[in-house]
N, C-alpha and C positions, 0 to 999 in steps of 0.2 A: 222280206228284207230286201230292197233296192237302193241306186243310185240315183234313179230318175232321170230324167230329160237337163234338169239345170244342177245335178250331182249334187240333190240333198238326199239324205237318207233318210227310209222311210220304214217304220216298223207299224204293224197293223194300222194302216193307213193314217200316221201320225206322221207330222215333219217331224225329223230331229238332224235341223240344220246346222243349230250350234256345236256339232260333236267335233267339226273341224278345231272349235277352240282347243277342246281337251286334247286331240290328237298333237295340235302343232305345239302346245307345251308338254308334249311326253306322259300323256294319260295313258295307262295301262289298261288291259281288258277289263282285269278286274275293279278298278275305280269307276270305270266307262258303264259298268254294271249300276253301280250305285248313283253315278250321275243321271242316266235315263231315267231311274225309279224316280229319283227326287224331282228333276226338272221337268219329266213329261210324264211320269205316272205311268213308265213303261215297265216291265219285267222281261230283263233280259237274263239270259242264261250266258255262265263263263262263253260257253261255243259261240254263239251269237255275237258277243262283242269282241272276240276275237274275227269272226268274219266281217266285222264291221270296219273295224283298224284294218283287216288284209284290203278290203275294197277301196278303204279309204289312202292308205298307201299306193294302191295299184294306180287307181286315179291321180294322184301326187307323188309320182317317183321323186322326183325332185328335191323333196321335201324328206322325203324318207333318208336320201345321201345325206340331206344337211342334220340332219339327226343323228345318224350312225358318224359322222366326220365331228359334228360338236361334240357327241359324247367322247369319241375317243379323243379329242383335244382335251377337253374339261377334265376326264378324269384321269388322264395323263398329266398335267399341271395343276390339276385342282383348284380351277379355274373357270370362269365363262368372261365371254369379251362380246362387246356391243358392236357394232359394225362402224362405230369411230371410236374403237380401242378404250371405251372404258371399263376397266377387270373390275372382277368381283370374286372374292377367293370364295370356295364352298368345300362344305362336307363332302366326301366323296358318295354318301349315301342320298344326298337330294336330286336325285334323279331329275325330276320335273324342272329345278331350279338352274339346270345347267341349260336348258331349252327355253322356259321362260324368260331368262335375263338380257339372252339377245334380243327376244323379240319386245319385250315392253320395255327395254332399255332404251332400244331405239327410239320406237315411241318419247318415252321421255325425254331423249338425248333432241330429238327431233320437235316437241314442244317447246322447248327452253329457247332455242334459237329461233324459232315461231314467234314467241312472246315478244325475242326483241327485235326482231324484224319487221312486227305488227308494229309496235311501240314506233319505231324511226319512220314507219310509212305515214302514220295516222298524224306525225307533228305538223303536216300539210295542211290537216284542216283545223289549226290552230284551237284548240282544245274541245273542237265540237264533235269531236268522236275520240272516244278514247276507251283502255280496256277497264272493265270493272272485275274480271273474273275469270277464271279457266277451271275446266272440268276434266280429266283426262283427254280427249283430242279434240277438245272446242275451246274458242278464246272467244268469250263474251264482250261484246262492247257495247255502250251507252254512246248513241249517236243523236244528234237534233233531228225533230223531225220533218224532215226537208226531204222532198224523194229526190231530187239529182243528188244531196248529201248522203243519202243512206245507199243510192246505188253506188257511189264513188268510195264510199267506205268502205263497203261489201267488197268490191273488186280487189279494195288494197289488202285488205284482209286475207280475200283467198290466194290472192297472187304472191302475198307473203307467207302465209302456211305452208301451199306449195314447192316454194322455192327454200325453203328451209328444210321440208321433209327431203327435198329431192337431195339433199346433202348427206342425209343417210339410207336413206333409198332407192341408190342411183340405177337399180337392175329392175326397178316395177316402177307401170305407170303412177302417180300419186294426183289426186282430186281434193279437191275442198267444196261444201254447197255451203253456201250461206244461207242462212234464216233469218227471216226479219219479223217482228214482232211488237207488242207493247209490252211483252214481258217474256222473261225467259222459256216459259209454259206456252206460251203462244206461237212460238216458232216452228 
C-alpha cells in the first residue's frame, strides 16, 4: 500500500485514486473497506483502511484540519453551510453530510451562477449558441456548426464557468475544459 509519485493510492498494484472523494466527504475506515471491495474488487482489513486514511490526511493535512473545524461547528450548531453561506440543518448523526454539503453545495451554487453567466454571455451569438442541458459540473451547448462560432462559444462558456466558480472557490484555481462533438457522446 503506497501513495506513489502522483499521490494515487495503490493496493496490490491496483490504483485506488478515488479514495480522496470518500475521505473528503468524511468516509470512515469501515466504509472504505466496503468501498474498496465494491468499486475495485480489493479486500482491505480495517487496519489497512485506517492506514490509508492516515496516509491520506498526512498528505492533505489542511483537509484534515477543515474536517475537524467543519465537524465542530456543524455539531455545535447542528447545521452545515456552503462557502456562499447556504445553510442546511442536520441530524447530529449525519457525519458524512456535515462534510459533503459544503463541497457538493459549493459545486451546486457555482453551477447555478455559471448557468446564469453562460446564458448572458451567449446572447451575443443571437441564438446560434444556446444552453440545452447541464449535468453535474457540465453545461451542454448547442452551437451552429461554424468553426469560429464553436471556438467563440466555447471560450465564452469556459470563461463564464470559471468566473462563476471563482466566487465559490476563491482559494483554489478553477479551470474549465471545453469539448466539441456532434453529440454529447463525442465530446
